[in-house]
PDB file of N, CA, C and O in Angstrom:
ATOM      1  N   MET A   1       0.827  -1.184   0.000  1.00  0.00           N
ATOM      2  CA  MET A   1       0.000   0.000   0.000  1.00  0.00           C
ATOM      3  C   MET A   1       0.872   1.249   0.000  1.00  0.00           C
ATOM      4  O   MET A   1       1.919   1.282   0.647  1.00  0.00           O
ATOM      5  N   VAL A   2       0.447   2.253  -0.712  1.00  0.00           N
ATOM      6  CA  VAL A   2       1.183   3.502  -0.857  1.00  0.00           C
ATOM      7  C   VAL A   2       1.198   4.291   0.443  1.00  0.00           C
ATOM      8  O   VAL A   2       2.227   4.868   0.792  1.00  0.00           O
ATOM      9  N   PHE A   3       0.100   4.332   1.162  1.00  0.00           N
ATOM     10  CA  PHE A   3      -0.075   5.257   2.268  1.00  0.00           C
ATOM     11  C   PHE A   3       0.547   4.834   3.594  1.00  0.00           C
ATOM     12  O   PHE A   3       0.709   5.668   4.485  1.00  0.00           O
ATOM     13  N   GLU A   4       0.892   3.580   3.745  1.00  0.00           N
ATOM     14  CA  GLU A   4       1.365   3.114   5.047  1.00  0.00           C
ATOM     15  C   GLU A   4       2.689   3.748   5.474  1.00  0.00           C
ATOM     16  O   GLU A   4       3.007   3.729   6.663  1.00  0.00           O
ATOM     17  N   ASN A   5       3.463   4.303   4.558  1.00  0.00           N
ATOM     18  CA  ASN A   5       4.737   4.929   4.905  1.00  0.00           C
ATOM     19  C   ASN A   5       4.623   6.426   5.183  1.00  0.00           C
ATOM     20  O   ASN A   5       5.636   7.073   5.452  1.00  0.00           O
ATOM     21  N   PHE A   6       3.435   6.984   5.126  1.00  0.00           N
ATOM     22  CA  PHE A   6       3.234   8.410   5.342  1.00  0.00           C
ATOM     23  C   PHE A   6       2.586   8.642   6.698  1.00  0.00           C
ATOM     24  O   PHE A   6       1.497   8.138   6.970  1.00  0.00           O
ATOM     25  N   SER A   7       3.260   9.403   7.542  1.00  0.00           N
ATOM     26  CA  SER A   7       2.769   9.615   8.902  1.00  0.00           C
ATOM     27  C   SER A   7       1.391  10.264   8.936  1.00  0.00           C
ATOM     28  O   SER A   7       0.620  10.009   9.861  1.00  0.00           O
ATOM     29  N   MET A   8       1.067  11.091   7.956  1.00  0.00           N
ATOM     30  CA  MET A   8      -0.226  11.771   7.981  1.00  0.00           C
ATOM     31  C   MET A   8      -1.399  10.805   7.769  1.00  0.00           C
ATOM     32  O   MET A   8      -2.550  11.172   8.007  1.00  0.00           O
ATOM     33  N   PHE A   9      -1.119   9.595   7.332  1.00  0.00           N
ATOM     34  CA  PHE A   9      -2.168   8.594   7.135  1.00  0.00           C
ATOM     35  C   PHE A   9      -2.163   7.509   8.209  1.00  0.00           C
ATOM     36  O   PHE A   9      -2.958   6.572   8.132  1.00  0.00           O
ATOM     37  N   GLN A  10      -1.297   7.612   9.196  1.00  0.00           N
ATOM     38  CA  GLN A  10      -1.167   6.570  10.221  1.00  0.00           C
ATOM     39  C   GLN A  10      -2.430   6.387  11.055  1.00  0.00           C
ATOM     40  O   GLN A  10      -2.640   5.313  11.617  1.00  0.00           O
ATOM     41  N   MET A  11      -3.277   7.417  11.148  1.00  0.00           N
ATOM     42  CA  MET A  11      -4.488   7.314  11.956  1.00  0.00           C
ATOM     43  C   MET A  11      -5.583   6.511  11.270  1.00  0.00           C
ATOM     44  O   MET A  11      -6.605   6.210  11.887  1.00  0.00           O
ATOM     45  N   LEU A  12      -5.386   6.160  10.004  1.00  0.00           N
ATOM     46  CA  LEU A  12      -6.368   5.370   9.274  1.00  0.00           C
ATOM     47  C   LEU A  12      -6.259   3.891   9.632  1.00  0.00           C
ATOM     48  O   LEU A  12      -5.169   3.382   9.896  1.00  0.00           O
ATOM     49  N   SER A  13      -7.377   3.226   9.636  1.00  0.00           N
ATOM     50  CA  SER A  13      -7.388   1.777   9.867  1.00  0.00           C
ATOM     51  C   SER A  13      -6.864   1.085   8.605  1.00  0.00           C
ATOM     52  O   SER A  13      -6.845   1.687   7.531  1.00  0.00           O
ATOM     53  N   PRO A  14      -6.442  -0.171   8.730  1.00  0.00           N
ATOM     54  CA  PRO A  14      -6.001  -0.896   7.525  1.00  0.00           C
ATOM     55  C   PRO A  14      -7.080  -0.927   6.430  1.00  0.00           C
ATOM     56  O   PRO A  14      -6.764  -0.843   5.244  1.00  0.00           O
ATOM     57  N   LYS A  15      -8.340  -1.047   6.829  1.00  0.00           N
ATOM     58  CA  LYS A  15      -9.432  -1.061   5.850  1.00  0.00           C
ATOM     59  C   LYS A  15      -9.535   0.291   5.136  1.00  0.00           C
ATOM     60  O   LYS A  15      -9.727   0.340   3.921  1.00  0.00           O
ATOM     61  N   GLU A  16      -9.406   1.386   5.890  1.00  0.00           N
ATOM     62  CA  GLU A  16      -9.467   2.719   5.286  1.00  0.00           C
ATOM     63  C   GLU A  16      -8.281   2.951   4.343  1.00  0.00           C
ATOM     64  O   GLU A  16      -8.434   3.542   3.274  1.00  0.00           O
ATOM     65  N   MET A  17      -7.098   2.480   4.752  1.00  0.00           N
ATOM     66  CA  MET A  17      -5.928   2.616   3.881  1.00  0.00           C
ATOM     67  C   MET A  17      -6.121   1.836   2.593  1.00  0.00           C
ATOM     68  O   MET A  17      -5.770   2.309   1.513  1.00  0.00           O
ATOM     69  N   GLN A  18      -6.676   0.651   2.709  1.00  0.00           N
ATOM     70  CA  GLN A  18      -6.908  -0.176   1.529  1.00  0.00           C
ATOM     71  C   GLN A  18      -7.918   0.500   0.598  1.00  0.00           C
ATOM     72  O   GLN A  18      -7.768   0.459  -0.623  1.00  0.00           O
ATOM     73  N   GLU A  19      -8.944   1.119   1.182  1.00  0.00           N
ATOM     74  CA  GLU A  19      -9.934   1.822   0.372  1.00  0.00           C
ATOM     75  C   GLU A  19      -9.295   3.012  -0.350  1.00  0.00           C
ATOM     76  O   GLU A  19      -9.554   3.228  -1.534  1.00  0.00           O
ATOM     77  N   MET A  20      -8.467   3.778   0.350  1.00  0.00           N
ATOM     78  CA  MET A  20      -7.770   4.901  -0.285  1.00  0.00           C
ATOM     79  C   MET A  20      -6.826   4.415  -1.373  1.00  0.00           C
ATOM     80  O   MET A  20      -6.700   5.042  -2.425  1.00  0.00           O
ATOM     81  N   ASP A  21      -6.171   3.303  -1.115  1.00  0.00           N
ATOM     82  CA  ASP A  21      -5.250   2.747  -2.097  1.00  0.00           C
ATOM     83  C   ASP A  21      -5.971   2.430  -3.404  1.00  0.00           C
ATOM     84  O   ASP A  21      -5.393   2.538  -4.485  1.00  0.00           O
ATOM     85  N   GLY A  22      -7.232   2.041  -3.290  1.00  0.00           N
ATOM     86  CA  GLY A  22      -8.038   1.747  -4.475  1.00  0.00           C
ATOM     87  C   GLY A  22      -8.357   2.983  -5.301  1.00  0.00           C
ATOM     88  O   GLY A  22      -8.706   2.874  -6.476  1.00  0.00           O
ATOM     89  N   HIS A  23      -8.238   4.162  -4.689  1.00  0.00           N
ATOM     90  CA  HIS A  23      -8.520   5.426  -5.385  1.00  0.00           C
ATOM     91  C   HIS A  23      -7.241   6.142  -5.810  1.00  0.00           C
ATOM     92  O   HIS A  23      -7.290   7.264  -6.314  1.00  0.00           O
ATOM     93  N   THR A  24      -6.116   5.501  -5.608  1.00  0.00           N
ATOM     94  CA  THR A  24      -4.820   6.130  -5.863  1.00  0.00           C
ATOM     95  C   THR A  24      -4.371   5.907  -7.305  1.00  0.00           C
ATOM     96  O   THR A  24      -4.492   4.810  -7.851  1.00  0.00           O
ATOM     97  N   VAL A  25      -3.860   6.958  -7.894  1.00  0.00           N
ATOM     98  CA  VAL A  25      -3.272   6.874  -9.226  1.00  0.00           C
ATOM     99  C   VAL A  25      -1.814   7.284  -9.092  1.00  0.00           C
ATOM    100  O   VAL A  25      -1.510   8.419  -8.725  1.00  0.00           O
ATOM    101  N   MET A  26      -0.922   6.361  -9.390  1.00  0.00           N
ATOM    102  CA  MET A  26       0.506   6.647  -9.342  1.00  0.00           C
ATOM    103  C   MET A  26       0.956   6.988 -10.747  1.00  0.00           C
ATOM    104  O   MET A  26       0.631   6.288 -11.706  1.00  0.00           O
ATOM    105  N   ARG A  27       1.711   8.075 -10.858  1.00  0.00           N
ATOM    106  CA  ARG A  27       2.246   8.395 -12.174  1.00  0.00           C
ATOM    107  C   ARG A  27       3.559   9.142 -12.018  1.00  0.00           C
ATOM    108  O   ARG A  27       3.792   9.854 -11.042  1.00  0.00           O
ATOM    109  N   GLU A  28       4.392   8.953 -13.004  1.00  0.00           N
ATOM    110  CA  GLU A  28       5.652   9.665 -13.073  1.00  0.00           C
ATOM    111  C   GLU A  28       5.437  10.856 -13.999  1.00  0.00           C
ATOM    112  O   GLU A  28       4.912  10.720 -15.104  1.00  0.00           O
ATOM    113  N   VAL A  29       5.850  12.011 -13.527  1.00  0.00           N
ATOM    114  CA  VAL A  29       5.637  13.241 -14.294  1.00  0.00           C
ATOM    115  C   VAL A  29       6.985  13.726 -14.807  1.00  0.00           C
ATOM    116  O   VAL A  29       7.921  13.897 -14.027  1.00  0.00           O
ATOM    117  N   PRO A  30       7.090  13.950 -16.116  1.00  0.00           N
ATOM    118  CA  PRO A  30       8.348  14.457 -16.668  1.00  0.00           C
ATOM    119  C   PRO A  30       8.702  15.835 -16.095  1.00  0.00           C
ATOM    120  O   PRO A  30       7.823  16.618 -15.736  1.00  0.00           O
ATOM    121  N   GLU A  31       9.987  16.106 -16.020  1.00  0.00           N
ATOM    122  CA  GLU A  31      10.462  17.387 -15.524  1.00  0.00           C
ATOM    123  C   GLU A  31       9.844  18.533 -16.322  1.00  0.00           C
ATOM    124  O   GLU A  31       9.706  18.449 -17.543  1.00  0.00           O
ATOM    125  N   LYS A  32       9.479  19.586 -15.630  1.00  0.00           N
ATOM    126  CA  LYS A  32       8.910  20.827 -16.190  1.00  0.00           C
ATOM    127  C   LYS A  32       7.482  20.683 -16.694  1.00  0.00           C
ATOM    128  O   LYS A  32       6.955  21.611 -17.307  1.00  0.00           O
ATOM    129  N   GLN A  33       6.844  19.545 -16.451  1.00  0.00           N
ATOM    130  CA  GLN A  33       5.451  19.385 -16.859  1.00  0.00           C
ATOM    131  C   GLN A  33       4.542  20.026 -15.820  1.00  0.00           C
ATOM    132  O   GLN A  33       4.749  19.851 -14.619  1.00  0.00           O
ATOM    133  N   VAL A  34       3.551  20.756 -16.270  1.00  0.00           N
ATOM    134  CA  VAL A  34       2.576  21.369 -15.382  1.00  0.00           C
ATOM    135  C   VAL A  34       1.620  20.288 -14.889  1.00  0.00           C
ATOM    136  O   VAL A  34       1.087  19.516 -15.686  1.00  0.00           O
ATOM    137  N   ILE A  35       1.404  20.232 -13.577  1.00  0.00           N
ATOM    138  CA  ILE A  35       0.480  19.231 -13.036  1.00  0.00           C
ATOM    139  C   ILE A  35      -0.815  19.854 -12.537  1.00  0.00           C
ATOM    140  O   ILE A  35      -1.792  19.145 -12.297  1.00  0.00           O
ATOM    141  N   TYR A  36      -0.834  21.182 -12.378  1.00  0.00           N
ATOM    142  CA  TYR A  36      -2.028  21.846 -11.870  1.00  0.00           C
ATOM    143  C   TYR A  36      -1.996  23.308 -12.286  1.00  0.00           C
ATOM    144  O   TYR A  36      -0.963  23.969 -12.183  1.00  0.00           O
ATOM    145  N   LEU A  37      -3.123  23.805 -12.754  1.00  0.00           N
ATOM    146  CA  LEU A  37      -3.273  25.224 -13.082  1.00  0.00           C
ATOM    147  C   LEU A  37      -4.305  25.828 -12.138  1.00  0.00           C
ATOM    148  O   LEU A  37      -5.217  25.133 -11.691  1.00  0.00           O
ATOM    149  N   SER A  38      -4.173  27.095 -11.836  1.00  0.00           N
ATOM    150  CA  SER A  38      -5.041  27.721 -10.837  1.00  0.00           C
ATOM    151  C   SER A  38      -6.525  27.673 -11.197  1.00  0.00           C
ATOM    152  O   SER A  38      -7.370  27.766 -10.307  1.00  0.00           O
ATOM    153  N   ASP A  39      -6.856  27.533 -12.462  1.00  0.00           N
ATOM    154  CA  ASP A  39      -8.261  27.432 -12.873  1.00  0.00           C
ATOM    155  C   ASP A  39      -8.794  26.000 -12.807  1.00  0.00           C
ATOM    156  O   ASP A  39      -9.993  25.783 -12.980  1.00  0.00           O
ATOM    157  N   ASP A  40      -7.919  25.020 -12.559  1.00  0.00           N
ATOM    158  CA  ASP A  40      -8.347  23.627 -12.464  1.00  0.00           C
ATOM    159  C   ASP A  40      -9.161  23.406 -11.189  1.00  0.00           C
ATOM    160  O   ASP A  40      -8.975  24.103 -10.191  1.00  0.00           O
ATOM    161  N   GLU A  41     -10.058  22.433 -11.238  1.00  0.00           N
ATOM    162  CA  GLU A  41     -10.801  22.059 -10.044  1.00  0.00           C
ATOM    163  C   GLU A  41      -9.826  21.444  -9.036  1.00  0.00           C
ATOM    164  O   GLU A  41      -9.018  20.584  -9.388  1.00  0.00           O
ATOM    165  N   ALA A  42      -9.909  21.887  -7.797  1.00  0.00           N
ATOM    166  CA  ALA A  42      -8.978  21.428  -6.758  1.00  0.00           C
ATOM    167  C   ALA A  42      -9.596  20.258  -6.003  1.00  0.00           C
ATOM    168  O   ALA A  42     -10.290  20.448  -5.004  1.00  0.00           O
ATOM    169  N   ASN A  43      -9.338  19.041  -6.492  1.00  0.00           N
ATOM    170  CA  ASN A  43      -9.923  17.872  -5.836  1.00  0.00           C
ATOM    171  C   ASN A  43      -8.942  16.711  -5.721  1.00  0.00           C
ATOM    172  O   ASN A  43      -9.349  15.553  -5.630  1.00  0.00           O
ATOM    173  N   HIS A  44      -7.641  17.027  -5.724  1.00  0.00           N
ATOM    174  CA  HIS A  44      -6.619  15.993  -5.615  1.00  0.00           C
ATOM    175  C   HIS A  44      -5.611  16.343  -4.527  1.00  0.00           C
ATOM    176  O   HIS A  44      -5.439  17.505  -4.160  1.00  0.00           O
ATOM    177  N   VAL A  45      -4.965  15.324  -4.034  1.00  0.00           N
ATOM    178  CA  VAL A  45      -3.803  15.492  -3.166  1.00  0.00           C
ATOM    179  C   VAL A  45      -2.640  14.853  -3.893  1.00  0.00           C
ATOM    180  O   VAL A  45      -2.731  13.701  -4.317  1.00  0.00           O
ATOM    181  N   TYR A  46      -1.549  15.583  -4.044  1.00  0.00           N
ATOM    182  CA  TYR A  46      -0.367  15.060  -4.718  1.00  0.00           C
ATOM    183  C   TYR A  46       0.656  14.678  -3.666  1.00  0.00           C
ATOM    184  O   TYR A  46       0.967  15.469  -2.776  1.00  0.00           O
ATOM    185  N   ILE A  47       1.175  13.472  -3.767  1.00  0.00           N
ATOM    186  CA  ILE A  47       2.202  12.984  -2.848  1.00  0.00           C
ATOM    187  C   ILE A  47       3.484  12.820  -3.639  1.00  0.00           C
ATOM    188  O   ILE A  47       3.533  12.108  -4.643  1.00  0.00           O
ATOM    189  N   LEU A  48       4.502  13.483  -3.175  1.00  0.00           N
ATOM    190  CA  LEU A  48       5.783  13.485  -3.868  1.00  0.00           C
ATOM    191  C   LEU A  48       6.654  12.347  -3.351  1.00  0.00           C
ATOM    192  O   LEU A  48       7.030  12.333  -2.179  1.00  0.00           O
ATOM    193  N   LYS A  49       6.978  11.388  -4.226  1.00  0.00           N
ATOM    194  CA  LYS A  49       7.816  10.252  -3.839  1.00  0.00           C
ATOM    195  C   LYS A  49       9.289  10.512  -4.076  1.00  0.00           C
ATOM    196  O   LYS A  49      10.138   9.917  -3.413  1.00  0.00           O
ATOM    197  N   LYS A  50       9.607  11.399  -5.018  1.00  0.00           N
ATOM    198  CA  LYS A  50      10.986  11.783  -5.278  1.00  0.00           C
ATOM    199  C   LYS A  50      10.981  13.049  -6.106  1.00  0.00           C
ATOM    200  O   LYS A  50       9.977  13.394  -6.730  1.00  0.00           O
ATOM    201  N   GLY A  51      12.111  13.741  -6.107  1.00  0.00           N
ATOM    202  CA  GLY A  51      12.232  14.941  -6.927  1.00  0.00           C
ATOM    203  C   GLY A  51      11.763  16.196  -6.224  1.00  0.00           C
ATOM    204  O   GLY A  51      11.823  16.300  -4.999  1.00  0.00           O
ATOM    205  N   LYS A  52      11.292  17.154  -7.021  1.00  0.00           N
ATOM    206  CA  LYS A  52      10.830  18.432  -6.475  1.00  0.00           C
ATOM    207  C   LYS A  52       9.736  18.998  -7.357  1.00  0.00           C
ATOM    208  O   LYS A  52       9.607  18.636  -8.527  1.00  0.00           O
ATOM    209  N   VAL A  53       8.947  19.897  -6.774  1.00  0.00           N
ATOM    210  CA  VAL A  53       7.860  20.552  -7.481  1.00  0.00           C
ATOM    211  C   VAL A  53       7.987  22.049  -7.242  1.00  0.00           C
ATOM    212  O   VAL A  53       8.135  22.498  -6.106  1.00  0.00           O
ATOM    213  N   LYS A  54       7.928  22.812  -8.323  1.00  0.00           N
ATOM    214  CA  LYS A  54       7.943  24.270  -8.221  1.00  0.00           C
ATOM    215  C   LYS A  54       6.498  24.754  -8.218  1.00  0.00           C
ATOM    216  O   LYS A  54       5.693  24.342  -9.054  1.00  0.00           O
ATOM    217  N   ILE A  55       6.178  25.625  -7.275  1.00  0.00           N
ATOM    218  CA  ILE A  55       4.850  26.214  -7.190  1.00  0.00           C
ATOM    219  C   ILE A  55       4.981  27.664  -7.638  1.00  0.00           C
ATOM    220  O   ILE A  55       5.706  28.449  -7.027  1.00  0.00           O
ATOM    221  N   SER A  56       4.277  28.009  -8.705  1.00  0.00           N
ATOM    222  CA  SER A  56       4.403  29.356  -9.250  1.00  0.00           C
ATOM    223  C   SER A  56       3.084  29.808  -9.841  1.00  0.00           C
ATOM    224  O   SER A  56       2.141  29.030  -9.988  1.00  0.00           O
ATOM    225  N   ARG A  57       3.044  31.079 -10.173  1.00  0.00           N
ATOM    226  CA  ARG A  57       1.902  31.641 -10.894  1.00  0.00           C
ATOM    227  C   ARG A  57       2.413  32.770 -11.753  1.00  0.00           C
ATOM    228  O   ARG A  57       3.546  33.225 -11.592  1.00  0.00           O
ATOM    229  N   LEU A  58       1.578  33.222 -12.665  1.00  0.00           N
ATOM    230  CA  LEU A  58       1.960  34.328 -13.525  1.00  0.00           C
ATOM    231  C   LEU A  58       1.511  35.642 -12.901  1.00  0.00           C
ATOM    232  O   LEU A  58       0.402  35.744 -12.377  1.00  0.00           O
ATOM    233  N   SER A  59       2.375  36.640 -12.962  1.00  0.00           N
ATOM    234  CA  SER A  59       2.016  37.972 -12.483  1.00  0.00           C
ATOM    235  C   SER A  59       1.114  38.632 -13.516  1.00  0.00           C
ATOM    236  O   SER A  59       0.904  38.094 -14.602  1.00  0.00           O
ATOM    237  N   GLU A  60       0.589  39.785 -13.177  1.00  0.00           N
ATOM    238  CA  GLU A  60      -0.299  40.499 -14.103  1.00  0.00           C
ATOM    239  C   GLU A  60       0.398  40.844 -15.414  1.00  0.00           C
ATOM    240  O   GLU A  60      -0.251  40.937 -16.456  1.00  0.00           O
ATOM    241  N   ASP A  61       1.730  41.037 -15.369  1.00  0.00           N
ATOM    242  CA  ASP A  61       2.463  41.351 -16.600  1.00  0.00           C
ATOM    243  C   ASP A  61       2.996  40.110 -17.307  1.00  0.00           C
ATOM    244  O   ASP A  61       3.799  40.219 -18.233  1.00  0.00           O
ATOM    245  N   GLY A  62       2.543  38.905 -16.865  1.00  0.00           N
ATOM    246  CA  GLY A  62       2.884  37.668 -17.562  1.00  0.00           C
ATOM    247  C   GLY A  62       4.186  37.015 -17.146  1.00  0.00           C
ATOM    248  O   GLY A  62       4.613  36.045 -17.772  1.00  0.00           O
ATOM    249  N   LYS A  63       4.832  37.526 -16.102  1.00  0.00           N
ATOM    250  CA  LYS A  63       6.080  36.929 -15.632  1.00  0.00           C
ATOM    251  C   LYS A  63       5.806  35.886 -14.556  1.00  0.00           C
ATOM    252  O   LYS A  63       4.875  36.022 -13.762  1.00  0.00           O
ATOM    253  N   GLU A  64       6.631  34.844 -14.543  1.00  0.00           N
ATOM    254  CA  GLU A  64       6.483  33.785 -13.548  1.00  0.00           C
ATOM    255  C   GLU A  64       6.960  34.271 -12.179  1.00  0.00           C
ATOM    256  O   GLU A  64       8.055  34.816 -12.038  1.00  0.00           O
ATOM    257  N   VAL A  65       6.112  34.058 -11.182  1.00  0.00           N
ATOM    258  CA  VAL A  65       6.455  34.361  -9.792  1.00  0.00           C
ATOM    259  C   VAL A  65       6.515  33.029  -9.056  1.00  0.00           C
ATOM    260  O   VAL A  65       5.509  32.325  -8.960  1.00  0.00           O
ATOM    261  N   ILE A  66       7.684  32.682  -8.538  1.00  0.00           N
ATOM    262  CA  ILE A  66       7.845  31.412  -7.822  1.00  0.00           C
ATOM    263  C   ILE A  66       7.379  31.601  -6.380  1.00  0.00           C
ATOM    264  O   ILE A  66       7.910  32.436  -5.648  1.00  0.00           O
ATOM    265  N   LEU A  67       6.379  30.811  -5.985  1.00  0.00           N
ATOM    266  CA  LEU A  67       5.817  30.890  -4.644  1.00  0.00           C
ATOM    267  C   LEU A  67       6.515  29.948  -3.679  1.00  0.00           C
ATOM    268  O   LEU A  67       6.518  30.190  -2.472  1.00  0.00           O
ATOM    269  N   GLY A  68       7.105  28.876  -4.194  1.00  0.00           N
ATOM    270  CA  GLY A  68       7.785  27.931  -3.335  1.00  0.00           C
ATOM    271  C   GLY A  68       8.297  26.733  -4.095  1.00  0.00           C
ATOM    272  O   GLY A  68       7.958  26.518  -5.259  1.00  0.00           O
ATOM    273  N   LEU A  69       9.116  25.959  -3.420  1.00  0.00           N
ATOM    274  CA  LEU A  69       9.650  24.708  -3.951  1.00  0.00           C
ATOM    275  C   LEU A  69       9.398  23.628  -2.912  1.00  0.00           C
ATOM    276  O   LEU A  69       9.693  23.810  -1.731  1.00  0.00           O
ATOM    277  N   VAL A  70       8.858  22.519  -3.352  1.00  0.00           N
ATOM    278  CA  VAL A  70       8.649  21.370  -2.464  1.00  0.00           C
ATOM    279  C   VAL A  70       9.612  20.295  -2.918  1.00  0.00           C
ATOM    280  O   VAL A  70       9.590  19.882  -4.077  1.00  0.00           O
ATOM    281  N   ARG A  71      10.458  19.842  -2.006  1.00  0.00           N
ATOM    282  CA  ARG A  71      11.427  18.791  -2.325  1.00  0.00           C
ATOM    283  C   ARG A  71      11.103  17.538  -1.522  1.00  0.00           C
ATOM    284  O   ARG A  71      10.662  17.613  -0.375  1.00  0.00           O
ATOM    285  N   PHE A  72      11.329  16.394  -2.143  1.00  0.00           N
ATOM    286  CA  PHE A  72      11.144  15.139  -1.432  1.00  0.00           C
ATOM    287  C   PHE A  72      12.261  14.961  -0.415  1.00  0.00           C
ATOM    288  O   PHE A  72      13.416  15.297  -0.676  1.00  0.00           O
ATOM    289  N   SER A  73      11.906  14.437   0.729  1.00  0.00           N
ATOM    290  CA  SER A  73      12.883  14.123   1.769  1.00  0.00           C
ATOM    291  C   SER A  73      12.521  12.784   2.377  1.00  0.00           C
ATOM    292  O   SER A  73      11.350  12.531   2.657  1.00  0.00           O
ATOM    293  N   GLU A  74      13.496  11.928   2.585  1.00  0.00           N
ATOM    294  CA  GLU A  74      13.238  10.636   3.233  1.00  0.00           C
ATOM    295  C   GLU A  74      12.685  10.837   4.643  1.00  0.00           C
ATOM    296  O   GLU A  74      11.858  10.046   5.098  1.00  0.00           O
ATOM    297  N   ASN A  75      13.125  11.872   5.332  1.00  0.00           N
ATOM    298  CA  ASN A  75      12.691  12.111   6.703  1.00  0.00           C
ATOM    299  C   ASN A  75      11.309  12.749   6.782  1.00  0.00           C
ATOM    300  O   ASN A  75      10.584  12.559   7.758  1.00  0.00           O
ATOM    301  N   TYR A  76      10.954  13.494   5.762  1.00  0.00           N
ATOM    302  CA  TYR A  76       9.651  14.147   5.740  1.00  0.00           C
ATOM    303  C   TYR A  76       9.034  13.896   4.381  1.00  0.00           C
ATOM    304  O   TYR A  76       9.407  14.540   3.400  1.00  0.00           O
ATOM    305  N   ARG A  77       8.116  12.989   4.312  1.00  0.00           N
ATOM    306  CA  ARG A  77       7.476  12.655   3.040  1.00  0.00           C
ATOM    307  C   ARG A  77       6.595  13.822   2.620  1.00  0.00           C
ATOM    308  O   ARG A  77       5.714  14.243   3.370  1.00  0.00           O
ATOM    309  N   SER A  78       6.828  14.330   1.452  1.00  0.00           N
ATOM    310  CA  SER A  78       6.196  15.576   1.004  1.00  0.00           C
ATOM    311  C   SER A  78       4.844  15.321   0.359  1.00  0.00           C
ATOM    312  O   SER A  78       4.639  14.331  -0.343  1.00  0.00           O
ATOM    313  N   TYR A  79       3.940  16.236   0.619  1.00  0.00           N
ATOM    314  CA  TYR A  79       2.663  16.194  -0.063  1.00  0.00           C
ATOM    315  C   TYR A  79       2.201  17.625  -0.331  1.00  0.00           C
ATOM    316  O   TYR A  79       2.612  18.564   0.351  1.00  0.00           O
ATOM    317  N   ILE A  80       1.360  17.766  -1.315  1.00  0.00           N
ATOM    318  CA  ILE A  80       0.859  19.077  -1.694  1.00  0.00           C
ATOM    319  C   ILE A  80      -0.663  18.994  -1.752  1.00  0.00           C
ATOM    320  O   ILE A  80      -1.220  18.174  -2.483  1.00  0.00           O
ATOM    321  N   ARG A  81      -1.314  19.824  -0.997  1.00  0.00           N
ATOM    322  CA  ARG A  81      -2.766  19.930  -1.117  1.00  0.00           C
ATOM    323  C   ARG A  81      -3.037  21.026  -2.120  1.00  0.00           C
ATOM    324  O   ARG A  81      -2.624  22.170  -1.928  1.00  0.00           O
ATOM    325  N   VAL A  82      -3.720  20.686  -3.176  1.00  0.00           N
ATOM    326  CA  VAL A  82      -3.972  21.647  -4.248  1.00  0.00           C
ATOM    327  C   VAL A  82      -4.707  22.871  -3.715  1.00  0.00           C
ATOM    328  O   VAL A  82      -4.451  23.986  -4.169  1.00  0.00           O
ATOM    329  N   GLU A  83      -5.614  22.686  -2.763  1.00  0.00           N
ATOM    330  CA  GLU A  83      -6.382  23.803  -2.244  1.00  0.00           C
ATOM    331  C   GLU A  83      -5.469  24.887  -1.658  1.00  0.00           C
ATOM    332  O   GLU A  83      -5.832  26.063  -1.680  1.00  0.00           O
ATOM    333  N   GLU A  84      -4.312  24.522  -1.143  1.00  0.00           N
ATOM    334  CA  GLU A  84      -3.403  25.481  -0.535  1.00  0.00           C
ATOM    335  C   GLU A  84      -2.658  26.307  -1.560  1.00  0.00           C
ATOM    336  O   GLU A  84      -2.063  27.325  -1.204  1.00  0.00           O
ATOM    337  N   MET A  85      -2.668  25.908  -2.819  1.00  0.00           N
ATOM    338  CA  MET A  85      -1.884  26.588  -3.836  1.00  0.00           C
ATOM    339  C   MET A  85      -2.656  27.718  -4.502  1.00  0.00           C
ATOM    340  O   MET A  85      -2.088  28.425  -5.334  1.00  0.00           O
ATOM    341  N   ARG A  86      -3.881  27.910  -4.180  1.00  0.00           N
ATOM    342  CA  ARG A  86      -4.690  28.951  -4.842  1.00  0.00           C
ATOM    343  C   ARG A  86      -4.351  30.306  -4.324  1.00  0.00           C
ATOM    344  O   ARG A  86      -4.931  31.298  -4.765  1.00  0.00           O
TER     345      ARG A  86
END
């Protein structure tokens, strides 16, 4: 199961973890690919297994403004709630 190694899911029962696992889609995303746009419906949680994710938006004059970088860490398993990026 994907979730058993993430502390934020430890409060779930094995049955609940198994149910969540059934709704999980694992995918590898190529570098520099956009995974979420601010106009997209925010109904996913992204869990970072390796690498890093840049969180940015465009300014009014069309320039990229970097809001943050999320990096994977063995000690702190990274996740991104899309709702927080708006």
